[in-house]
BALOBA-1460 file (C-alpha; in Angstrom, 3 decimals):
// residues 75
<rec num="1" residu="m" x="-5.331" y="-38.527" z="-33.464"/>
<rec num="2" residu="s" x="-4.447" y="-42.179" z="-32.968"/>
<rec num="3" residu="a" x="-3.973" y="-42.622" z="-29.232"/>
<rec num="4" residu="g" x="-1.394" y="-45.402" z="-29.495"/>
<rec num="5" residu="a" x="0.710" y="-43.787" z="-32.210"/>
<rec num="6" residu="a" x="1.173" y="-40.310" z="-30.725"/>
<rec num="7" residu="v" x="4.643" y="-39.252" z="-29.632"/>
<rec num="8" residu="e" x="5.199" y="-36.602" z="-26.982"/>
<rec num="9" residu="i" x="7.398" y="-33.719" z="-28.093"/>
<rec num="10" residu="p" x="9.213" y="-32.015" z="-25.206"/>
<rec num="11" residu="y" x="8.510" y="-28.302" z="-25.568"/>
<rec num="12" residu="r" x="12.131" y="-27.443" z="-24.768"/>
<rec num="13" residu="e" x="13.211" y="-29.218" z="-27.955"/>
<rec num="14" residu="l" x="11.206" y="-26.801" z="-30.120"/>
<rec num="15" residu="t" x="12.485" y="-23.424" z="-31.204"/>
<rec num="16" residu="a" x="10.649" y="-20.459" z="-29.687"/>
<rec num="17" residu="q" x="9.044" y="-19.810" z="-33.079"/>
<rec num="18" residu="a" x="7.898" y="-23.425" z="-33.507"/>
<rec num="19" residu="l" x="6.475" y="-23.563" z="-29.981"/>
<rec num="20" residu="r" x="4.571" y="-20.343" z="-30.528"/>
<rec num="21" residu="g" x="3.223" y="-21.703" z="-33.827"/>
<rec num="22" residu="v" x="1.945" y="-24.871" z="-32.141"/>
<rec num="23" residu="i" x="0.323" y="-22.866" z="-29.353"/>
<rec num="24" residu="e" x="-1.230" y="-20.320" z="-31.733"/>
<rec num="25" residu="a" x="-2.663" y="-23.071" z="-33.925"/>
<rec num="26" residu="f" x="-4.228" y="-24.583" z="-30.814"/>
<rec num="27" residu="v" x="-5.727" y="-21.385" z="-29.406"/>
<rec num="28" residu="l" x="-7.082" y="-20.289" z="-32.783"/>
<rec num="29" residu="r" x="-9.077" y="-23.494" z="-33.247"/>
<rec num="30" residu="e" x="-12.774" y="-22.844" z="-33.050"/>
<rec num="31" residu="g" x="-14.326" y="-24.081" z="-29.833"/>
<rec num="32" residu="t" x="-11.405" y="-23.380" z="-27.507"/>
<rec num="33" residu="d" x="-12.998" y="-21.915" z="-24.380"/>
<rec num="34" residu="y" x="-11.230" y="-19.472" z="-22.074"/>
<rec num="35" residu="g" x="-14.156" y="-18.656" z="-19.798"/>
<rec num="36" residu="e" x="-16.563" y="-15.769" z="-19.723"/>
<rec num="37" residu="r" x="-13.980" y="-13.041" z="-20.345"/>
<rec num="38" residu="e" x="-12.550" y="-12.609" z="-23.827"/>
<rec num="39" residu="c" x="-8.765" y="-12.867" z="-23.879"/>
<rec num="40" residu="s" x="-6.364" y="-11.462" z="-26.453"/>
<rec num="41" residu="l" x="-4.281" y="-13.828" z="-28.533"/>
<rec num="42" residu="e" x="-1.241" y="-12.892" z="-26.439"/>
<rec num="43" residu="e" x="-3.081" y="-13.761" z="-23.205"/>
<rec num="44" residu="k" x="-4.256" y="-17.093" z="-24.607"/>
<rec num="45" residu="v" x="-0.767" y="-17.979" z="-25.836"/>
<rec num="46" residu="a" x="0.713" y="-17.071" z="-22.444"/>
<rec num="47" residu="q" x="-1.898" y="-19.176" z="-20.611"/>
<rec num="48" residu="v" x="-1.286" y="-22.242" z="-22.763"/>
<rec num="49" residu="r" x="2.487" y="-21.833" z="-22.617"/>
<rec num="50" residu="a" x="2.282" y="-21.700" z="-18.814"/>
<rec num="51" residu="q" x="0.250" y="-24.918" z="-18.826"/>
<rec num="52" residu="i" x="2.861" y="-26.615" z="-20.994"/>
<rec num="53" residu="e" x="5.752" y="-25.359" z="-18.849"/>
<rec num="54" residu="r" x="4.205" y="-26.605" z="-15.608"/>
<rec num="55" residu="g" x="3.346" y="-29.990" z="-17.137"/>
<rec num="56" residu="a" x="-0.439" y="-29.489" z="-17.200"/>
<rec num="57" residu="a" x="-0.479" y="-29.888" z="-20.995"/>
<rec num="58" residu="r" x="1.782" y="-31.654" z="-23.453"/>
<rec num="59" residu="i" x="2.540" y="-31.510" z="-27.156"/>
<rec num="60" residu="l" x="1.783" y="-34.649" z="-29.153"/>
<rec num="61" residu="f" x="2.767" y="-35.543" z="-32.715"/>
<rec num="62" residu="d" x="0.957" y="-38.262" z="-34.646"/>
<rec num="63" residu="p" x="3.347" y="-39.678" z="-37.285"/>
<rec num="64" residu="e" x="0.467" y="-41.384" z="-39.140"/>
<rec num="65" residu="t" x="-1.493" y="-38.203" z="-39.746"/>
<rec num="66" residu="r" x="1.501" y="-35.870" z="-39.367"/>
<rec num="67" residu="t" x="-0.495" y="-33.639" z="-37.029"/>
<rec num="68" residu="v" x="0.404" y="-31.897" z="-33.805"/>
<rec num="69" residu="t" x="-1.974" y="-31.248" z="-30.945"/>
<rec num="70" residu="l" x="-1.966" y="-30.301" z="-27.310"/>
<rec num="71" residu="e" x="-3.374" y="-32.583" z="-24.624"/>
<rec num="72" residu="v" x="-4.327" y="-31.766" z="-21.074"/>
<rec num="73" residu="v" x="-2.465" y="-34.003" z="-18.639"/>
<rec num="74" residu="t" x="-4.751" y="-35.690" z="-16.130"/>
<rec num="75" residu="g" x="-3.856" y="-37.424" z="-12.943"/>
């Protein structure tokens, strides 16, 4: 994703279905690590949603590539 071109999408502006779709796409990507214990899809979705709601992660849209991703907020 192009760092300078990405636009943050406030999660509250997405429908519940769209938000869940973004989160599911993220958690289903290979390489996403949730620790030693295996979590169900529902647990993973709930964990990521909680991160988004508390501002620890944000949804980004890249208009050039027309892709959406989640980014951990640092600082």
